[in-house]
N, C-alpha and C positions, 0 to 999 in steps of 0.2 A: 505383764510386765509389757516395757516397749520393744517391740523388735528391732534388732540393728537395720542400720541401713543394706540395702542388697550389694552396693559395690561401691562405699563412700570414696571421693577423690581425696588425696592428699593435700594438706594446705598448700603446699608448695605449687602445686598444679593449679589449684584455684586461683591462687596471686597472679600464675604465668597467665590466666584465661581472662580475669578481670582487667590485667595490664593492657593484653590484645583486645579489648572489648567483645570476647566469645562468650557466647550464653552458654554456661554448664550444661544446661538440661540438654544439648545434644547427644551429651552424652549417652542419656536417660532415651531419648527417643530413638536411636538407633536400635533399640532394642525392635521395634516394629517398623524398621527400614526394609523394605523389599531386596529383595536380591532381583540383580540383573544379567539377562545373557542376549548375546547378538544370533540370531539364526542365519546360518551360513545363505546366501542368494541362492536360489535352486530348490532349495529344502520346505518353500510353503506349504507343499501341498501334505509333509508330514507332518505338521504340527499336533493334529488330532492323535496320532500314534506315538510321538514324544509324549504327550497329556496324559496318555495310558499307560506308559512306561512308568513315568515319574509319578502317577495318580496324584495329579495337581493341575489344575488349568491355568494356561499361561496367559498372564492380561498384556495384551497389546499397549506399549506406551506410546500413546498418539503425539507427541510431540518429536519422536527421534524415530525415524524408519528404521525396521529389522530389529529392533529391542521389543523384550518381553521382559515383564516383572512375575514372580512369585517370592511365597512367604519365605522368610530369611532361614525358616528350620530343613525345607526342603533342601536335599544333597542331590545332585547332579552328577559327581565326579564317576561313578561306578553303572551310570546309566547305557547304553548301547549307543544311544544319539550324538550324547558327548564321547565315548570312545570312537563312534565312527568318524567324527568331527562334522558333524553337522551341528553343532551347536557350541559355542564357547563363551565363557563369564566374563562378564566385563561390565564395569557399573555404570548408567548410564550419564551420569556427569563426565566421566571419562570419555565415552563415547561423544557426547557433546561438544568434548575438545577436541576430538578429529575433525566431526563434521564441520567446525568454525573454519579449518584450513579450503574449505569447499573443495577437494580434490578430485578432478578430471579425468580421464583415460587421456596416457600421454602425459603426463605429470610427470617431474622427476623429484620426488620427494624424499626428506631427509630425517630422520627420527635418531635425535641426536642423543637421548638418554632410552636406549631402545627397550632395556628388559622392565618386565618380564614377559611382556611379548602382546597382548590380547590388543594396546593398540595399534601395534604393526600390521598384526591380524588383519583389524578394521580397515588399515590404509590400504592392503593389497586387494580386499576384497571392491573397496570402491574403485579402484585404479582400473580395473578390468584388463583387457589383453594388450595395452601398451603402456610405455612407460614402465619407470623404475622405482623401487624403494630401497633406500640405502639406510640400514641398523646399524648405529654406533651404541656401543656401554661401555664401561672403563672394568668391567668384573666379567671374567671370561664365564664362569660357570654360570651365572646369571644370562648372558648372551648364548650359550648352549643350550638353553630351556629355550629359549625366542627358535632356534633352529629347531628344537623336537616339536614348535607349536606349529611353526610353518610346513613340517614334514606330515605331520598329524593331522592337518586342513587341508594339505595339497596346495597351497598359497605362496611357495618358493618360487617358481618361475622365474618372477620378476624382481627379486629381493637378491640381495649380498649384505653381508654381517660382517661386520670389523670389531674387534677388540682393541679399542683405540679411548683415550683422551679426549673426552668431548669439547674441550678450551682448547685444543690444538689440532685436531681433525681437519685435515686439509686436500681431501681427495674430492675429485670432479664427477660428478655420475655422466656415465656411460650411454652419449648420444647415439642414436642408431649412423646417424654420418660420419662420428667421430671414431666410433666402431669400425666401419667400413675401412676410413683412411688408415685404420692404426693396422689392419690386417694386411692391407696394401703395402706400407709401407716400412714394416717390419719383417718382409721377404728375405733380407739379407741380413737381419740381425740371427746373432745366435744365442739369443736368449730363450728359453724354454717357455713353453706359449700353456695357458690353461686348456685341460681337457676336460670335458663335462664332468661335473662335480658330483663324488660317490663318499659315502662313508665307509668303504672297504678300499682302502687305498692300496695299490700295488707293492709288493714287500720292498723292493729297490727306493720306492719314494717313503716309507714309513722308515728305513733306513739312512737316508738322507735327512729324512726331520729330527731321528733321533739325534745324530751327529750336528747337526743345526742348533739343538738345544742344549747340545754339550758344551758347545762352542762358544754358546749365549752366555750359562752358566759361569763361564771362564772369564767373560769380558762383564765389564760394568754397563749399564742400559742406558743408553742415551737419547734423548729425547729424540736424536734423527730417525729413530729406529721407525722402519716401516709399520703400519699397524697390521692388525694379525687376522687375515682373511678366513674366517672359521666357516662360511657357505656361499655359495652362489648361485643359482638358479640359471637352467638350462637357457632363458635368454634377456639374462641380467646386464651382460653385454660384455660379461669377463671371460666366457667360453671362446677359444682361439687367440685371448691376447696375450701380450707378453707384461710380464713382469716391471717392464721398463714404463709401458703405456699404462699400467694398473695405477701405478706409485707415483705419475706425474702428478706433482701440484700446480695449482692455478695462481697465475700471476692476480694483482689485483683487477688488471683489465680483462681479464679470462672471467674471471667472477661476475663480472655486470652483466654480461651476456649467457654465456656456458654454462652457469654454478645451476643451484635447485629453484626450483618451482616453488614448493612448498617446504617450510621447514618446521616441525613440531621441536621445541625444547622443554621437555616436560621434567621438570627440574628436580636433584635429589634433595630432600628437605628433610623438615623435624616430624612428617606425618601425622602432626595434631590433628589435621581433618580428617583421615582415616579412623572413625571412630572405632573400628572393629582391631584397627591397631593399636591404638591405646589401651582397649581392653585387656589384652592380651598381657601388658604389664600386670594385670592383677596375677598373672601366673608366673611372669619373669623376673616381678617383684618391684616396687614402685621406687627402689635404688636407681635403678634400670633406668625406669625414667630419667628421674634427674640426671641423669650422664649422658643419653642419649637424647633428650628433648630440651630439657629446663639449663643445662649449662651453657653459659654465655660465651667461653670460649669456643665450643660448638658451633653454637649459633653464629656468632661470627664469621667461622670459618665458612661455614656453609652459604653465607651472605654473599660471602666473596666468591665463593663456586658458582653460585647461581648467577651472579653480574656476569661473570667470565664464560660461561655453558651462552649466553643469551648475546653475548660480542660476537662469539664465533659463528653462532647459529645466523645471525643477523648477517656477519662478512659472507658467508657460504649463499646468500638468498640473493639471485638475480634481479635486478632492477624491475619493479612492478609485480613482485612475488608476495607471497605471503608468511608469516611466519605466524605461531602461537606458541606463547610463552604459560606455563601453567605448572601446578604444586598443587599438592595435597595440604599444605598449611593452610591453616586460617589467619594467620599473623602478618600485619602491617608489614614489617621487617623484611618477610621474604616474597614480599608480592608487591603490594603500590611505591614499596620505598624502592625496590628494585626495576621497578616499571619507571618510576621519576628520574632516576638516576640516570638508566640507562638512555632516555630521552632528552636529558641534558646534554649528555656526551654525545648523542648522535643526530646531529640536523637532517639526515637523510631518512629517518627512522619517522612514521607517523602512525599512530593509534587508531586505527579502525573500530567504527561502529558494528556491534554483532547484531547484524538484523534479527537472525534468526531466533535470537533473544526474546524478541517480544513474545513468544508463544511459549517461552519454557519457564517454567518454576523455581525463577533464581529473583537473585537481587543484585541490584548495582553495585561496584566494589567501590570503595573511597574516592577512585579517580574514574572520572566520566567515560564510560567507552568500556569499562573491563566490569568482570561478572563474576559471582561468589555463589556457588551451590553448599547448601547443608542440610542434616538431616531434617531439620523443621523445615525450612523455607521447601526443599526441593525433593524430600523423601530420598536422598542421596548421600551418598559419602561427601566429605568436603572439596569441594575443588575451586580456584580459582582460576580464573583463566582472562588474558590478553590478548588481542589480534594487531599486528603490526604489517604495515607493508613497506617496501623500500622506495624512495624518490629518486629520480635520476639526481646526480649530483649537479 
């Protein structure tokens, strides 16, 4: 008797893949795709101990510094090294997207869709002891998970996290010189200043927050409402600052010189390139896949969102800075089409060659200078990557 297929993909999804030129066999290749982890800098001497604990040898990823691969069935979540914050899971393709930003000490970096936080951690690893990272996400519970990660890995010193709409977020990075001016000029202000962040807030502060939430529930939420700051590190520039200074938005003139050096827009998408995510629909039900991935109305709304995120991320980029746009979708509509439309709209945007990719196991996208990772080509999850710079007007 012929054995049934292990996990047959529904016809509607196969048609979706065919229409987008995606090889269905990548969803089979994922069974042998390794897991990846990044070793926290300074923990290199402990590799043998980590290997002994998880009973598995870590294979160094030669094309991506700090990354190691391991078999897909090896679990690390309960290991001491994971719980102690010496390793964290992040796919090599995602790590490549972050590395394309060429983050250097002193950079001010914006992660416009920060949750769930692994890329945010890598950014802070690369940043070192100067500069800052601002993480933004529209989902408070997902951003709270980022905050937990930062605390676990002791990486939050130069980071601040805002619950906000990435398509409209407009706050400047807090550079050292502007911070000192803020503290001096705000001497006469009556505005309350930010103290060092703590998860254990005083009773009076909790009472004020509860009252504010109660007041807000009685009012309609407007677009002018300030982003919610849910975390800030000791050296993020927030401590000692007044709320007026923190929530001061930038003019177009200020953006060109005082905004972010690097911006990552890892946009919300249908996640069809995240093969393990697609495989979850076997348990969730393929009808859920129809609603979340294949529905034309949802896809149209996502592409509009992606374009808006890219536009705003680029608006907040300083002249000469770098922006990376990525998605874990393999569809042309959410990747190359977005890039082409954005370039038509923005004469100051220039697509950049990703020189590091010469040594990477990836292939070119349908537009020159863009990249695609997938399980067959790269032994990673699927990811699209494009790098832009901003030219002077």
